[in-house]
C-alpha positions in Angstrom: -52.1 2.3 -123.1 -53.2 5.8 -123.6 -56.2 4.5 -125.6 -57.5 2.3 -122.8 -59.9 3.7 -120.2 -58.9 2.2 -116.8 -60.5 0.8 -114.8 -61.5 -1.3 -117.9 -64.8 -3.1 -117.8 -64.5 -6.8 -118.7 -64.1 -10.3 -117.4 -61.6 -13.1 -117.1 -61.6 -16.9 -116.8 -58.8 -16.4 -114.3 -61.1 -14.6 -111.9 -64.4 -16.5 -111.9 -67.0 -15.3 -109.5 -70.8 -14.8 -109.2 -71.2 -11.1 -109.9 -74.5 -11.0 -108.1 -73.0 -12.0 -104.7 -69.3 -11.2 -105.0 -68.1 -8.6 -102.5 -66.2 -5.5 -103.7 -62.4 -6.3 -104.0 -59.4 -4.5 -105.4 -55.8 -5.5 -106.2 -53.1 -4.7 -108.8 -54.8 -6.8 -111.6 -58.5 -6.2 -111.2 -61.2 -4.9 -109.0 -64.9 -5.8 -108.5 -67.2 -2.9 -107.8 -71.0 -3.1 -107.5 -70.8 -6.7 -108.9 -68.9 -5.7 -112.0 -65.4 -6.8 -113.0 -62.8 -4.2 -114.0 -59.1 -4.6 -115.2 -56.6 -2.3 -113.4 -53.9 -0.4 -115.2 -51.1 -1.5 -112.9 -51.6 -5.2 -113.6 -52.5 -4.9 -117.3 -50.5 -7.1 -119.7 -49.9 -5.6 -123.1 -51.6 -7.5 -125.9 -49.4 -8.8 -128.7 -50.3 -8.3 -132.4 -52.0 -11.4 -133.7 -50.3 -13.6 -136.3 -52.6 -13.2 -139.3 -51.1 -16.4 -140.9 -52.3 -18.4 -137.9 -55.5 -20.2 -138.9 -56.2 -21.5 -135.4 -58.7 -18.7 -134.6 -61.5 -16.8 -136.3 -62.3 -13.1 -136.1 -65.7 -11.5 -136.1 -66.2 -7.8 -136.4 -69.5 -5.9 -135.6 -69.5 -2.2 -136.6 -72.0 0.1 -134.9 -72.2 3.8 -134.8 -69.0 5.0 -133.0 -68.4 1.4 -131.7 -66.6 -1.7 -133.0 -66.9 -5.2 -131.4 -64.1 -7.7 -132.1 -64.6 -11.4 -131.1 -61.7 -13.8 -131.4 -62.5 -17.5 -131.2 -60.1 -20.3 -130.9 -60.5 -23.2 -133.4 -58.6 -25.5 -131.1 -60.5 -25.2 -127.9 -63.4 -23.2 -126.6 -61.5 -20.0 -125.7 -62.9 -16.6 -126.7 -61.7 -13.0 -126.4 -64.2 -10.1 -126.7 -63.0 -6.5 -127.2 -65.1 -3.4 -127.6 -63.7 -0.2 -129.0 -65.5 3.1 -128.9 -64.8 6.4 -130.8 -64.2 9.1 -128.2 -63.2 12.5 -129.4 -62.2 11.2 -132.8 -59.9 8.5 -131.4 -60.6 4.8 -130.9 -60.4 3.5 -127.3 -60.5 0.0 -125.9 -63.5 0.1 -123.5 -64.1 -3.6 -122.7 -61.9 -6.7 -122.6 -63.0 -10.2 -121.7 -61.4 -13.6 -122.0 -63.6 -16.6 -121.4 -64.6 -20.1 -122.3 -67.7 -20.6 -124.4 
């Protein structure tokens, strides 16, 4: 968790709202500030390593200067996870996490 910048910008299917009109809110799992969704450290659930032998999802990587985007798409349903990593002071940090339906 030392390589995650909290509050972490992102989104979740569990907390659907219209960002343009949703009031600011804060709890242990997330907060909404200025119409943007952020994950909170206290309620963050650790991510498990993916089973690389599992063929029920696809991975897409996009490399940019000092940034890597990872998109994980389920082949079973329309679920997607988007993660963005950024190189900060020579170390990679998770700077965005979203789980959604596409």
